[in-house]
BALOBA-1460 file (C-alpha; in Angstrom, 3 decimals):
// residues 326
<rec num="1" residu="m" x="-206.796" y="99.316" z="-20.908"/>
<rec num="2" residu="a" x="-204.097" y="96.931" z="-22.162"/>
<rec num="3" residu="l" x="-201.652" y="99.823" z="-22.482"/>
<rec num="4" residu="g" x="-202.310" y="100.850" z="-18.863"/>
<rec num="5" residu="v" x="-201.675" y="97.298" z="-17.588"/>
<rec num="6" residu="y" x="-198.476" y="97.137" z="-19.669"/>
<rec num="7" residu="k" x="-197.174" y="100.382" z="-18.144"/>
<rec num="8" residu="i" x="-197.892" y="99.181" z="-14.619"/>
<rec num="9" residu="l" x="-196.187" y="95.828" z="-15.242"/>
<rec num="10" residu="k" x="-193.185" y="97.571" z="-16.800"/>
<rec num="11" residu="k" x="-192.799" y="99.818" z="-13.760"/>
<rec num="12" residu="v" x="-192.930" y="96.801" z="-11.429"/>
<rec num="13" residu="i" x="-190.424" y="94.823" z="-13.532"/>
<rec num="14" residu="d" x="-188.082" y="97.830" z="-13.746"/>
<rec num="15" residu="k" x="-188.146" y="98.194" z="-9.961"/>
<rec num="16" residu="f" x="-187.279" y="94.510" z="-9.517"/>
<rec num="17" residu="y" x="-184.527" y="94.785" z="-12.132"/>
<rec num="18" residu="y" x="-182.820" y="97.817" z="-10.623"/>
<rec num="19" residu="a" x="-183.150" y="96.335" z="-7.128"/>
<rec num="20" residu="g" x="-181.121" y="93.336" z="-8.313"/>
<rec num="21" residu="v" x="-183.890" y="90.798" z="-7.721"/>
<rec num="22" residu="f" x="-183.383" y="89.028" z="-11.058"/>
<rec num="23" residu="e" x="-179.626" y="88.898" z="-10.527"/>
<rec num="24" residu="i" x="-180.182" y="87.140" z="-7.194"/>
<rec num="25" residu="l" x="-182.643" y="84.660" z="-8.708"/>
<rec num="26" residu="l" x="-180.262" y="83.789" z="-11.548"/>
<rec num="27" residu="r" x="-177.204" y="83.234" z="-9.359"/>
<rec num="28" residu="p" x="-175.989" y="79.633" z="-9.027"/>
<rec num="29" residu="k" x="-177.234" y="77.969" z="-5.843"/>
<rec num="30" residu="n" x="-174.777" y="76.472" z="-3.395"/>
<rec num="31" residu="v" x="-175.260" y="72.856" z="-2.413"/>
<rec num="32" residu="f" x="-173.330" y="71.795" z="0.688"/>
<rec num="33" residu="l" x="-173.960" y="68.052" z="0.448"/>
<rec num="34" residu="n" x="-170.292" y="67.272" z="-0.203"/>
<rec num="35" residu="v" x="-168.747" y="70.145" z="1.757"/>
<rec num="36" residu="n" x="-167.339" y="69.557" z="5.240"/>
<rec num="37" residu="i" x="-168.525" y="72.773" z="6.876"/>
<rec num="38" residu="v" x="-169.383" y="73.741" z="10.451"/>
<rec num="39" residu="t" x="-171.402" y="76.928" z="10.912"/>
<rec num="40" residu="g" x="-172.275" y="78.892" z="14.027"/>
<rec num="41" residu="e" x="-175.296" y="81.099" z="14.567"/>
<rec num="42" residu="k" x="-176.545" y="83.676" z="12.049"/>
<rec num="43" residu="c" x="-174.093" y="82.943" z="9.232"/>
<rec num="44" residu="f" x="-174.867" y="84.182" z="5.707"/>
<rec num="45" residu="i" x="-173.240" y="82.582" z="2.667"/>
<rec num="46" residu="d" x="-174.157" y="84.171" z="-0.648"/>
<rec num="47" residu="p" x="-175.551" y="81.574" z="-3.082"/>
<rec num="48" residu="s" x="-172.849" y="82.424" z="-5.626"/>
<rec num="49" residu="a" x="-169.986" y="81.581" z="-3.220"/>
<rec num="50" residu="v" x="-167.918" y="78.483" z="-4.005"/>
<rec num="51" residu="l" x="-166.999" y="76.226" z="-1.072"/>
<rec num="52" residu="i" x="-164.829" y="73.167" z="-1.749"/>
<rec num="53" residu="t" x="-163.377" y="70.640" z="0.702"/>
<rec num="54" residu="h" x="-161.315" y="67.579" z="-0.233"/>
<rec num="55" residu="e" x="-160.692" y="64.500" z="1.924"/>
<rec num="56" residu="k" x="-160.155" y="65.652" z="5.549"/>
<rec num="57" residu="a" x="-160.403" y="69.388" z="4.849"/>
<rec num="58" residu="q" x="-162.846" y="71.535" z="6.815"/>
<rec num="59" residu="i" x="-164.408" y="74.997" z="6.729"/>
<rec num="60" residu="i" x="-165.437" y="76.477" z="10.094"/>
<rec num="61" residu="l" x="-167.609" y="79.578" z="10.432"/>
<rec num="62" residu="k" x="-167.779" y="80.504" z="14.109"/>
<rec num="63" residu="g" x="-170.909" y="82.646" z="13.912"/>
<rec num="64" residu="k" x="-172.351" y="85.940" z="12.601"/>
<rec num="65" residu="n" x="-170.186" y="85.589" z="9.485"/>
<rec num="66" residu="r" x="-170.921" y="86.947" z="6.026"/>
<rec num="67" residu="i" x="-169.416" y="85.272" z="2.963"/>
<rec num="68" residu="g" x="-169.872" y="87.572" z="-0.025"/>
<rec num="69" residu="r" x="-170.720" y="87.097" z="-3.682"/>
<rec num="70" residu="y" x="-168.474" y="84.891" z="-5.839"/>
<rec num="71" residu="t" x="-166.086" y="84.262" z="-2.964"/>
<rec num="72" residu="e" x="-164.165" y="80.956" z="-2.953"/>
<rec num="73" residu="l" x="-163.150" y="79.060" z="0.192"/>
<rec num="74" residu="q" x="-161.008" y="75.975" z="-0.436"/>
<rec num="75" residu="p" x="-158.822" y="74.472" z="2.310"/>
<rec num="76" residu="s" x="-155.843" y="72.278" z="1.479"/>
<rec num="77" residu="t" x="-156.353" y="68.513" z="1.348"/>
<rec num="78" residu="d" x="-156.355" y="68.035" z="5.128"/>
<rec num="79" residu="g" x="-156.356" y="71.705" z="6.131"/>
<rec num="80" residu="v" x="-158.820" y="74.076" z="7.763"/>
<rec num="81" residu="i" x="-160.158" y="77.490" z="6.878"/>
<rec num="82" residu="k" x="-161.509" y="79.017" z="10.089"/>
<rec num="83" residu="i" x="-163.459" y="82.273" z="10.064"/>
<rec num="84" residu="g" x="-163.742" y="83.823" z="13.534"/>
<rec num="85" residu="f" x="-166.941" y="85.094" z="15.127"/>
<rec num="86" residu="g" x="-168.295" y="88.284" z="13.544"/>
<rec num="87" residu="t" x="-165.775" y="88.276" z="10.658"/>
<rec num="88" residu="s" x="-167.035" y="89.372" z="7.218"/>
<rec num="89" residu="i" x="-165.515" y="88.155" z="3.936"/>
<rec num="90" residu="q" x="-166.586" y="90.447" z="1.107"/>
<rec num="91" residu="d" x="-167.231" y="89.805" z="-2.583"/>
<rec num="92" residu="r" x="-164.808" y="87.949" z="-4.853"/>
<rec num="93" residu="n" x="-162.344" y="86.969" z="-2.152"/>
<rec num="94" residu="m" x="-160.297" y="83.827" z="-2.759"/>
<rec num="95" residu="i" x="-159.102" y="82.049" z="0.389"/>
<rec num="96" residu="l" x="-157.106" y="78.878" z="-0.172"/>
<rec num="97" residu="g" x="-155.168" y="76.421" z="2.003"/>
<rec num="98" residu="d" x="-154.743" y="76.733" z="5.779"/>
<rec num="99" residu="v" x="-156.065" y="80.100" z="6.909"/>
<rec num="100" residu="e" x="-157.373" y="81.249" z="10.283"/>
<rec num="101" residu="f" x="-159.228" y="84.515" z="10.862"/>
<rec num="102" residu="g" x="-159.849" y="85.880" z="14.347"/>
<rec num="103" residu="r" x="-162.942" y="87.727" z="15.546"/>
<rec num="104" residu="y" x="-164.527" y="90.762" z="13.913"/>
<rec num="105" residu="c" x="-162.198" y="91.034" z="10.912"/>
<rec num="106" residu="l" x="-163.186" y="92.692" z="7.635"/>
<rec num="107" residu="t" x="-161.983" y="92.127" z="4.107"/>
<rec num="108" residu="a" x="-162.736" y="94.349" z="1.128"/>
<rec num="109" residu="p" x="-163.542" y="92.853" z="-2.308"/>
<rec num="110" residu="n" x="-160.948" y="91.033" z="-4.450"/>
<rec num="111" residu="v" x="-158.674" y="89.848" z="-1.635"/>
<rec num="112" residu="y" x="-156.454" y="86.822" z="-2.370"/>
<rec num="113" residu="i" x="-155.123" y="84.720" z="0.516"/>
<rec num="114" residu="s" x="-153.272" y="81.449" z="-0.039"/>
<rec num="115" residu="s" x="-151.079" y="79.323" z="2.220"/>
<rec num="116" residu="g" x="-149.522" y="77.614" z="-0.817"/>
<rec num="117" residu="k" x="-147.682" y="78.692" z="-3.962"/>
<rec num="118" residu="h" x="-146.376" y="77.562" z="-7.340"/>
<rec num="119" residu="y" x="-142.746" y="76.455" z="-7.732"/>
<rec num="120" residu="y" x="-140.339" y="78.057" z="-10.175"/>
<rec num="121" residu="n" x="-136.951" y="77.283" z="-8.593"/>
<rec num="122" residu="y" x="-137.316" y="73.703" z="-7.327"/>
<rec num="123" residu="a" x="-136.108" y="72.318" z="-10.677"/>
<rec num="124" residu="s" x="-135.650" y="75.515" z="-12.641"/>
<rec num="125" residu="n" x="-135.174" y="73.941" z="-16.096"/>
<rec num="126" residu="f" x="-138.680" y="72.465" z="-16.017"/>
<rec num="127" residu="y" x="-142.053" y="74.074" z="-16.576"/>
<rec num="128" residu="i" x="-143.587" y="75.579" z="-13.453"/>
<rec num="129" residu="k" x="-146.508" y="73.130" z="-13.609"/>
<rec num="130" residu="d" x="-144.032" y="70.249" z="-13.835"/>
<rec num="131" residu="q" x="-142.194" y="71.560" z="-10.781"/>
<rec num="132" residu="d" x="-145.523" y="71.713" z="-8.899"/>
<rec num="133" residu="d" x="-146.122" y="68.051" z="-9.808"/>
<rec num="134" residu="m" x="-142.630" y="67.113" z="-8.594"/>
<rec num="135" residu="v" x="-143.231" y="68.749" z="-5.218"/>
<rec num="136" residu="f" x="-146.599" y="67.051" z="-4.758"/>
<rec num="137" residu="a" x="-145.163" y="63.693" z="-5.793"/>
<rec num="138" residu="s" x="-142.936" y="63.807" z="-2.681"/>
<rec num="139" residu="e" x="-144.810" y="63.099" z="0.558"/>
<rec num="140" residu="e" x="-142.170" y="65.026" z="2.528"/>
<rec num="141" residu="l" x="-142.316" y="68.131" z="0.307"/>
<rec num="142" residu="k" x="-146.097" y="67.936" z="0.068"/>
<rec num="143" residu="k" x="-146.358" y="68.246" z="3.855"/>
<rec num="144" residu="l" x="-144.246" y="71.409" z="3.746"/>
<rec num="145" residu="h" x="-146.219" y="72.992" z="0.920"/>
<rec num="146" residu="s" x="-148.878" y="74.752" z="2.972"/>
<rec num="147" residu="k" x="-147.681" y="77.451" z="5.395"/>
<rec num="148" residu="k" x="-150.550" y="78.512" z="7.632"/>
<rec num="149" residu="i" x="-151.736" y="82.122" z="7.526"/>
<rec num="150" residu="i" x="-153.019" y="83.622" z="10.789"/>
<rec num="151" residu="i" x="-155.078" y="86.802" z="10.770"/>
<rec num="152" residu="e" x="-155.796" y="87.891" z="14.330"/>
<rec num="153" residu="d" x="-158.839" y="89.758" z="15.687"/>
<rec num="154" residu="d" x="-160.057" y="93.112" z="14.328"/>
<rec num="155" residu="v" x="-157.943" y="93.131" z="11.133"/>
<rec num="156" residu="w" x="-159.072" y="95.108" z="8.077"/>
<rec num="157" residu="i" x="-157.727" y="94.007" z="4.678"/>
<rec num="158" residu="g" x="-158.121" y="96.514" z="1.838"/>
<rec num="159" residu="i" x="-159.355" y="95.939" z="-1.708"/>
<rec num="160" residu="n" x="-157.178" y="93.986" z="-4.191"/>
<rec num="161" residu="s" x="-154.720" y="92.857" z="-1.500"/>
<rec num="162" residu="v" x="-152.680" y="89.638" z="-1.498"/>
<rec num="163" residu="i" x="-151.567" y="87.783" z="1.645"/>
<rec num="164" residu="m" x="-148.626" y="85.418" z="1.064"/>
<rec num="165" residu="p" x="-148.033" y="82.000" z="2.707"/>
<rec num="166" residu="g" x="-146.908" y="81.785" z="6.332"/>
<rec num="167" residu="i" x="-147.899" y="85.343" z="7.257"/>
<rec num="168" residu="t" x="-149.242" y="86.388" z="10.657"/>
<rec num="169" residu="i" x="-151.171" y="89.657" z="10.787"/>
<rec num="170" residu="g" x="-151.392" y="90.979" z="14.340"/>
<rec num="171" residu="r" x="-154.548" y="92.113" z="16.049"/>
<rec num="172" residu="g" x="-156.029" y="95.405" z="14.914"/>
<rec num="173" residu="a" x="-153.744" y="95.824" z="11.877"/>
<rec num="174" residu="i" x="-154.858" y="97.490" z="8.643"/>
<rec num="175" residu="i" x="-153.694" y="96.330" z="5.198"/>
<rec num="176" residu="g" x="-153.943" y="99.142" z="2.654"/>
<rec num="177" residu="s" x="-155.551" y="98.691" z="-0.760"/>
<rec num="178" residu="n" x="-153.516" y="96.947" z="-3.502"/>
<rec num="179" residu="s" x="-150.980" y="95.601" z="-0.996"/>
<rec num="180" residu="v" x="-148.908" y="92.428" z="-1.232"/>
<rec num="181" residu="v" x="-148.093" y="91.243" z="2.299"/>
<rec num="182" residu="t" x="-144.814" y="89.299" z="2.290"/>
<rec num="183" residu="s" x="-143.814" y="89.565" z="5.969"/>
<rec num="184" residu="n" x="-145.544" y="89.504" z="9.344"/>
<rec num="185" residu="v" x="-147.561" y="92.581" z="10.328"/>
<rec num="186" residu="a" x="-147.290" y="93.967" z="13.862"/>
<rec num="187" residu="p" x="-150.430" y="94.485" z="15.963"/>
<rec num="188" residu="f" x="-152.299" y="97.774" z="15.462"/>
<rec num="189" residu="s" x="-150.035" y="98.836" z="12.595"/>
<rec num="190" residu="i" x="-150.969" y="100.126" z="9.143"/>
<rec num="191" residu="v" x="-149.062" y="98.732" z="6.156"/>
<rec num="192" residu="a" x="-149.441" y="99.306" z="2.415"/>
<rec num="193" residu="g" x="-147.663" y="98.753" z="-0.892"/>
<rec num="194" residu="a" x="-146.198" y="95.931" z="-2.950"/>
<rec num="195" residu="p" x="-144.437" y="94.624" z="-0.990"/>
<rec num="196" residu="a" x="-146.330" y="96.072" z="1.984"/>
<rec num="197" residu="k" x="-144.324" y="98.451" z="4.181"/>
<rec num="198" residu="f" x="-145.035" y="99.978" z="7.573"/>
<rec num="199" residu="i" x="-146.869" y="103.318" z="7.334"/>
<rec num="200" residu="k" x="-147.771" y="104.142" z="10.935"/>
<rec num="201" residu="n" x="-149.387" y="102.733" z="14.073"/>
<rec num="202" residu="r" x="-153.128" y="102.947" z="14.643"/>
<rec num="203" residu="l" x="-152.579" y="103.595" z="18.326"/>
<rec num="204" residu="e" x="-149.940" y="103.424" z="21.027"/>
<rec num="205" residu="f" x="-149.517" y="99.757" z="21.910"/>
<rec num="206" residu="m" x="-147.210" y="99.371" z="24.887"/>
<rec num="207" residu="p" x="-146.962" y="96.664" z="27.561"/>
<rec num="208" residu="k" x="-148.517" y="97.680" z="30.877"/>
<rec num="209" residu="a" x="-148.198" y="96.652" z="34.534"/>
<rec num="210" residu="i" x="-151.908" y="97.094" z="35.311"/>
<rec num="211" residu="l" x="-154.993" y="96.338" z="33.224"/>
<rec num="212" residu="k" x="-158.431" y="97.454" z="34.415"/>
<rec num="213" residu="f" x="-161.736" y="96.366" z="32.920"/>
<rec num="214" residu="d" x="-163.195" y="99.893" z="32.840"/>
<rec num="215" residu="n" x="-160.215" y="101.705" z="31.295"/>
<rec num="216" residu="d" x="-160.722" y="102.087" z="27.532"/>
<rec num="217" residu="e" x="-156.984" y="102.681" z="27.087"/>
<rec num="218" residu="d" x="-156.327" y="99.122" z="28.314"/>
<rec num="219" residu="l" x="-158.606" y="97.372" z="25.805"/>
<rec num="220" residu="p" x="-155.860" y="96.618" z="23.232"/>
<rec num="221" residu="n" x="-153.815" y="94.912" z="25.976"/>
<rec num="222" residu="f" x="-156.653" y="92.476" z="26.625"/>
<rec num="223" residu="y" x="-155.129" y="91.005" z="23.515"/>
<rec num="224" residu="k" x="-156.860" y="87.759" z="22.632"/>
<rec num="225" residu="g" x="-159.662" y="85.582" z="23.946"/>
<rec num="226" residu="f" x="-161.516" y="88.451" z="25.637"/>
<rec num="227" residu="f" x="-165.005" y="89.529" z="24.607"/>
<rec num="228" residu="v" x="-164.215" y="93.215" z="24.167"/>
<rec num="229" residu="n" x="-166.337" y="94.067" z="21.134"/>
<rec num="230" residu="g" x="-168.899" y="96.786" z="21.787"/>
<rec num="231" residu="e" x="-171.944" y="94.615" z="22.510"/>
<rec num="232" residu="n" x="-170.190" y="92.303" z="24.975"/>
<rec num="233" residu="l" x="-168.228" y="95.137" z="26.549"/>
<rec num="234" residu="v" x="-171.353" y="97.088" z="27.473"/>
<rec num="235" residu="h" x="-172.988" y="93.993" z="28.935"/>
<rec num="236" residu="d" x="-169.979" y="92.665" z="30.870"/>
<rec num="237" residu="r" x="-168.845" y="95.981" z="32.296"/>
<rec num="238" residu="k" x="-172.237" y="96.229" z="34.004"/>
<rec num="239" residu="l" x="-171.285" y="92.972" z="35.737"/>
<rec num="240" residu="g" x="-167.933" y="94.443" z="36.807"/>
<rec num="241" residu="g" x="-165.386" y="93.027" z="34.366"/>
<rec num="242" residu="v" x="-164.477" y="91.776" z="30.896"/>
<rec num="243" residu="s" x="-165.254" y="88.172" z="30.037"/>
<rec num="244" residu="t" x="-162.847" y="85.542" z="28.704"/>
<rec num="245" residu="s" x="-163.053" y="82.451" z="26.560"/>
<rec num="246" residu="n" x="-161.228" y="79.241" z="27.486"/>
<rec num="247" residu="l" x="-157.906" y="80.615" z="26.132"/>
<rec num="248" residu="f" x="-156.809" y="84.222" z="26.558"/>
<rec num="249" residu="y" x="-153.706" y="86.434" z="26.322"/>
<rec num="250" residu="v" x="-152.743" y="89.763" z="27.846"/>
<rec num="251" residu="y" x="-149.962" y="92.096" z="26.701"/>
<rec num="252" residu="m" x="-148.067" y="93.338" z="29.766"/>
<rec num="253" residu="k" x="-144.602" y="94.213" z="31.043"/>
<rec num="254" residu="d" x="-142.020" y="91.449" z="31.183"/>
<rec num="255" residu="n" x="-140.649" y="92.024" z="34.698"/>
<rec num="256" residu="g" x="-142.085" y="91.162" z="38.094"/>
<rec num="257" residu="k" x="-142.447" y="88.442" z="40.708"/>
<rec num="258" residu="t" x="-146.146" y="87.624" z="40.497"/>
<rec num="259" residu="i" x="-149.046" y="88.208" z="38.137"/>
<rec num="260" residu="q" x="-152.300" y="88.783" z="40.003"/>
<rec num="261" residu="l" x="-155.854" y="88.500" z="38.664"/>
<rec num="262" residu="n" x="-159.064" y="89.735" z="40.258"/>
<rec num="263" residu="l" x="-161.796" y="87.565" z="38.749"/>
<rec num="264" residu="k" x="-164.790" y="85.329" z="39.236"/>
<rec num="265" residu="k" x="-166.132" y="82.361" z="37.316"/>
<rec num="266" residu="l" x="-169.242" y="82.611" z="35.185"/>
<rec num="267" residu="k" x="-170.068" y="78.908" z="34.938"/>
<rec num="268" residu="n" x="-171.352" y="76.693" z="37.708"/>
<rec num="269" residu="t" x="-168.822" y="73.974" z="37.015"/>
<rec num="270" residu="q" x="-165.239" y="73.041" z="37.807"/>
<rec num="271" residu="i" x="-162.786" y="75.516" z="36.268"/>
<rec num="272" residu="t" x="-158.999" y="75.353" z="36.596"/>
<rec num="273" residu="l" x="-156.951" y="78.295" z="35.339"/>
<rec num="274" residu="i" x="-153.453" y="77.444" z="34.031"/>
<rec num="275" residu="y" x="-150.536" y="79.837" z="33.573"/>
<rec num="276" residu="n" x="-146.979" y="78.713" z="32.802"/>
<rec num="277" residu="h" x="-147.606" y="75.142" z="34.090"/>
<rec num="278" residu="q" x="-149.182" y="76.465" z="37.315"/>
<rec num="279" residu="e" x="-152.780" y="75.540" z="38.091"/>
<rec num="280" residu="i" x="-155.351" y="77.217" z="40.336"/>
<rec num="281" residu="e" x="-158.888" y="75.935" z="40.720"/>
<rec num="282" residu="i" x="-161.481" y="78.726" z="40.537"/>
<rec num="283" residu="n" x="-164.314" y="77.967" z="42.941"/>
<rec num="284" residu="n" x="-165.686" y="81.378" z="43.782"/>
<rec num="285" residu="t" x="-168.562" y="82.989" z="41.899"/>
<rec num="286" residu="d" x="-167.724" y="86.301" z="43.611"/>
<rec num="287" residu="f" x="-164.727" y="88.457" z="42.679"/>
<rec num="288" residu="h" x="-161.529" y="87.353" z="44.404"/>
<rec num="289" residu="t" x="-157.773" y="87.557" z="43.797"/>
<rec num="290" residu="i" x="-155.443" y="84.796" z="42.632"/>
<rec num="291" residu="s" x="-151.688" y="84.985" z="41.944"/>
<rec num="292" residu="f" x="-149.209" y="83.053" z="39.824"/>
<rec num="293" residu="e" x="-145.424" y="83.077" z="39.878"/>
<rec num="294" residu="f" x="-144.430" y="85.451" z="37.069"/>
<rec num="295" residu="h" x="-143.160" y="84.171" z="33.734"/>
<rec num="296" residu="k" x="-140.886" y="86.629" z="31.922"/>
<rec num="297" residu="a" x="-142.755" y="87.539" z="28.732"/>
<rec num="298" residu="n" x="-144.863" y="90.274" z="27.166"/>
<rec num="299" residu="y" x="-147.684" y="88.033" z="26.005"/>
<rec num="300" residu="h" x="-149.066" y="86.110" z="28.970"/>
<rec num="301" residu="q" x="-151.165" y="83.086" z="28.094"/>
<rec num="302" residu="f" x="-153.877" y="81.631" z="30.312"/>
<rec num="303" residu="f" x="-156.059" y="78.668" z="29.510"/>
<rec num="304" residu="i" x="-158.911" y="76.951" z="31.239"/>
<rec num="305" residu="k" x="-159.273" y="73.285" z="31.985"/>
<rec num="306" residu="s" x="-162.878" y="72.239" z="32.545"/>
<rec num="307" residu="p" x="-165.018" y="69.175" z="31.860"/>
<rec num="308" residu="v" x="-167.584" y="71.312" z="30.012"/>
<rec num="309" residu="i" x="-165.522" y="73.234" z="27.459"/>
<rec num="310" residu="n" x="-167.518" y="73.028" z="24.248"/>
<rec num="311" residu="d" x="-166.601" y="76.102" z="22.264"/>
<rec num="312" residu="d" x="-164.193" y="79.043" z="22.338"/>
<rec num="313" residu="e" x="-167.155" y="81.426" z="21.972"/>
<rec num="314" residu="e" x="-168.410" y="80.595" z="25.470"/>
<rec num="315" residu="k" x="-167.663" y="82.848" z="28.449"/>
<rec num="316" residu="y" x="-165.870" y="81.278" z="31.415"/>
<rec num="317" residu="l" x="-164.405" y="84.044" z="33.592"/>
<rec num="318" residu="l" x="-165.101" y="87.687" z="34.346"/>
<rec num="319" residu="v" x="-161.874" y="89.641" z="34.933"/>
<rec num="320" residu="k" x="-161.853" y="92.934" z="36.833"/>
<rec num="321" residu="e" x="-158.097" y="93.626" z="36.986"/>
<rec num="322" residu="i" x="-154.711" y="92.111" z="36.152"/>
<rec num="323" residu="i" x="-151.568" y="93.417" z="37.912"/>
<rec num="324" residu="i" x="-147.867" y="92.567" z="37.748"/>
<rec num="325" residu="l" x="-146.299" y="92.862" z="41.209"/>
<rec num="326" residu="n" x="-142.578" y="93.223" z="41.960"/>
């Protein structure tokens, strides 16, 4: 009888063991009492993750984020680490300083991202740690220490990669495994190596004169601030457009006389759309056309002024079409 009970218990314990239950129970538990963190909806932070904020530093998780096992997030003294909506940070990542991720990015394990560095040539005759102390003893040099890293939407960073200070990684780029990124990465490009070099483009990314909400080929040109992930895209296309946040960019040709938008507002409140210091109040909840005097550029920035802007994850406009007219 006792032997039978022992065998049953052993089978149960073995199942728990191989399922990793005991490992989870034994992990250190995070306590956020002294961490300045803002979290959106449905965020998961593994209990083994280390989150540290000093003085005015802040960690912002915009929503539906996953922070993996043994990952460390530590902003600079008065800096911010911002993780965009839907972005996943995998196991054993180390993210330090001033770092901003866009929406729906992915990192593989063992990624190192830091906006700061150690100093070996500030006063070369001294130990590196002594040179670090010299830099931080100067208020002027201390302010220049951290060089913000920007990782735009839909970026995938491969295993064992390093992102150096001051780097911008464009939307949709892929960083190959074991890469050291020492210069900016163009949108929708694939880079790899140490230092990372251009391999090829993911897709053809050219400026256009017309963008339509229902043309899949135009989706990359709805560059930033549009809700063009699969779930939102299916929903908003049924309503006749793609939705925008309070700040959005399109990638289009740099010649023309006017830029014209066919849109409607989604909120029953005052909304003013601003482009190149020009303002148009959007009053209509039905689709209609507005035009701005063209500003010569490839990236065209629009932002919304409204008394009720609370978060950049809210939807403000539904855009059917954007056209550059000569």
